[in-house]
C-alpha positions in Angstrom: 90.6 -44.2 36.9 93.9 -45.6 38.1 97.0 -43.6 39.1 98.7 -44.5 35.8 95.6 -43.4 33.9 95.5 -40.1 35.8 99.2 -39.4 34.9 98.6 -40.1 31.2 95.0 -39.1 30.7 94.0 -36.4 28.2 90.2 -36.6 29.0 89.5 -33.5 31.1 85.9 -34.7 32.0 87.2 -37.9 33.4 89.9 -36.1 35.4 87.4 -33.7 36.9 85.0 -36.5 37.7 87.7 -38.3 39.6 88.3 -35.1 41.7 84.6 -35.2 42.8 84.9 -38.7 44.2 86.1 -39.9 47.6 89.5 -39.1 49.1 90.8 -37.8 45.8 88.8 -34.6 46.3 90.8 -33.6 49.4 93.2 -30.8 48.9 91.6 -29.5 45.7 90.3 -26.1 46.7 88.2 -23.6 44.9 91.3 -21.4 44.7 93.2 -24.1 42.8 90.3 -24.7 40.4 90.0 -21.0 39.7 93.8 -20.7 39.0 93.6 -23.7 36.8 90.9 -22.1 34.7 92.9 -18.8 34.7 96.0 -20.8 33.6 94.1 -22.2 30.7 93.1 -18.7 29.6 96.6 -17.5 30.0 97.6 -20.1 27.4 95.3 -18.4 24.9 96.0 -14.8 26.1 96.7 -13.5 22.6 93.2 -14.4 21.5 91.6 -12.4 24.3 91.8 -9.2 22.4 89.3 -7.2 24.4 91.1 -5.3 27.2 88.3 -5.6 29.8 88.2 -9.4 29.3 91.9 -9.5 30.0 91.3 -7.3 33.1 88.6 -9.6 34.2 91.0 -12.6 34.0 93.5 -10.7 36.1 90.8 -9.9 38.6 89.9 -13.6 38.8 93.5 -14.4 39.7 93.6 -11.6 42.2 90.4 -12.8 43.8 91.9 -16.3 44.0 94.7 -14.9 46.1 92.4 -12.9 48.4 93.4 -9.5 46.9 89.9 -8.6 45.6 86.4 -8.9 47.1 83.6 -10.9 45.5 82.0 -7.6 44.6 85.1 -6.3 42.8 85.4 -9.6 40.9 81.7 -9.4 39.8 82.3 -5.8 38.7 85.2 -6.8 36.5 83.0 -9.6 35.2 80.2 -7.2 34.2 82.6 -4.7 32.6 84.1 -7.6 30.5 80.7 -8.8 29.4 79.6 -5.4 28.4 82.8 -4.8 26.4 82.3 -8.1 24.7 78.8 -7.4 23.7 79.6 -3.8 22.5 82.5 -5.2 20.4 80.1 -7.7 18.8 77.2 -5.4 17.8 75.6 -5.3 21.3 73.8 -8.5 20.5 74.3 -11.5 22.7 72.1 -13.7 20.6 74.3 -13.1 17.6 77.3 -14.0 19.6 75.7 -17.2 20.8 75.1 -18.2 17.1 78.6 -17.4 16.1 81.0 -20.2 17.2 84.1 -18.1 17.3 82.5 -15.4 19.3 80.9 -17.9 21.7 84.3 -19.5 22.3 85.7 -16.1 23.4 82.7 -15.6 25.7 83.2 -19.0 27.2 86.9 -18.4 27.7 86.0 -15.2 29.6 83.3 -16.9 31.7 85.5 -19.7 32.8 87.7 -17.4 34.8 85.4 -14.5 35.9 82.6 -16.5 37.5 81.2 -15.5 40.8 82.8 -17.0 43.9 81.5 -20.5 44.9 82.1 -21.9 48.3 80.8 -25.3 47.3 82.4 -26.6 44.1 80.7 -29.0 41.8 83.8 -30.6 40.3 81.9 -32.5 37.6 80.1 -29.4 36.2 82.8 -26.8 36.8 80.6 -24.0 35.6 79.0 -26.4 33.1 81.1 -29.2 31.7 79.5 -28.8 28.3 81.1 -25.4 28.1 84.5 -26.9 28.9 84.0 -29.6 26.2 82.8 -27.1 23.6 85.8 -24.9 24.4 88.3 -27.7 24.3 87.0 -29.1 21.0 87.1 -25.7 19.3 90.6 -24.7 20.6 93.5 -27.1 19.9 95.7 -25.4 22.4 93.3 -25.9 25.2 92.4 -29.3 24.1 96.0 -30.4 24.5 97.1 -28.3 27.5 94.1 -28.4 29.9 94.9 -31.9 31.2 98.5 -31.0 31.7 97.7 -27.8 33.5 95.2 -29.6 35.7 98.0 -32.0 36.7 100.3 -29.1 37.4 97.8 -27.6 39.8 96.4 -30.7 41.4 99.5 -33.0 41.4 98.8 -36.7 41.8 95.6 -37.2 43.8 96.5 -40.8 44.4 99.7 -39.9 46.2 99.6 -37.0 48.7 103.0 -35.4 49.4 103.9 -34.7 53.1 106.0 -31.5 52.7 108.7 -31.4 55.4 108.8 -27.8 56.9 112.6 -28.2 57.1 112.7 -27.9 53.3 111.4 -24.3 53.5 114.7 -22.6 53.8 115.2 -18.9 53.0 116.5 -19.8 49.5 113.6 -22.2 48.8 110.9 -19.8 49.9 112.4 -16.8 48.1 112.7 -18.8 44.9 109.1 -20.1 45.1 107.8 -16.6 45.9 109.5 -15.1 42.9 108.2 -17.9 40.7 104.7 -17.4 41.9 104.6 -13.6 41.8 106.5 -13.2 38.4 105.1 -16.4 36.7 108.8 -17.3 36.3 108.3 -21.0 35.8 111.6 -21.3 34.0 113.1 -21.0 37.5 111.5 -24.3 38.7 114.7 -26.3 38.0 116.5 -23.8 40.3 113.8 -24.5 42.9 114.6 -28.2 42.6 118.3 -27.5 43.3 117.4 -25.4 46.3 115.1 -28.1 47.6 117.8 -30.7 47.3 120.2 -28.4 49.2 117.5 -28.4 51.9 117.7 -32.2 51.9 114.5 -32.7 50.0 114.6 -36.1 48.3 111.0 -36.5 47.3 111.0 -37.8 43.8 107.6 -36.4 42.8 108.5 -32.9 44.0 111.9 -32.8 42.3 110.6 -34.4 39.1 107.7 -31.9 38.8 110.1 -28.9 39.2 112.3 -30.4 36.4 109.5 -31.3 34.1 109.0 -29.4 30.8 105.6 -28.3 31.9 103.8 -26.1 31.1 103.3 -24.8 34.6 100.9 -22.2 35.9 100.2 -20.2 39.0 98.8 -22.7 41.5 101.5 -25.2 40.7 101.2 -27.8 43.4 104.9 -27.8 44.4 105.1 -24.0 44.6 101.9 -24.0 46.6 103.4 -26.5 49.0 106.5 -24.4 49.6 104.4 -21.2 50.1 101.8 -23.0 52.3 99.0 -22.1 49.9 95.9 -24.3 49.7 
């Protein structure tokens, strides 16, 4: 895959395969992949109608930021699965035979998996699950490549972030964007970065792009020093 193909690609499998190869893999942490998966689920939040499943998603995000232990994440996972099965007649085999129910189970499983120190980028909890999910949900089918680019950035062109760009205004804006999911403020972050004499075209263009953006956005992470 070339740089131009990465920037325009809508094939998630190919993009994840690229991230498993050579120098392109550098900088793509398990935290970023977890937040990417959570961001996909946030895009279909309304369809996650079972409260413990939503709570499990929130727990996955908190775990990514080091606010929960692995045990707490797994507990939220178990509670979510039990609630799912109770809602659907306590029969996991029935759920697996019913496409709509299975999609909801996959959505949940994408974000509440146990911690992995070693990431298999190509499988990402089973690439078949990803493909099944993407094909059955038009929102995720169109958004998942865009969200992966938001989190990863351009693996062909690493950005050297100048510490002098981290002024008080820049870090305050980035912190608020991250904590409050206030991605509509990203253009303001671009202005603050320019005031700090940032002239990096990729950084400024991403802040001013239409998005969508998610927590784990590569520019916000750079400002906040997150990996």
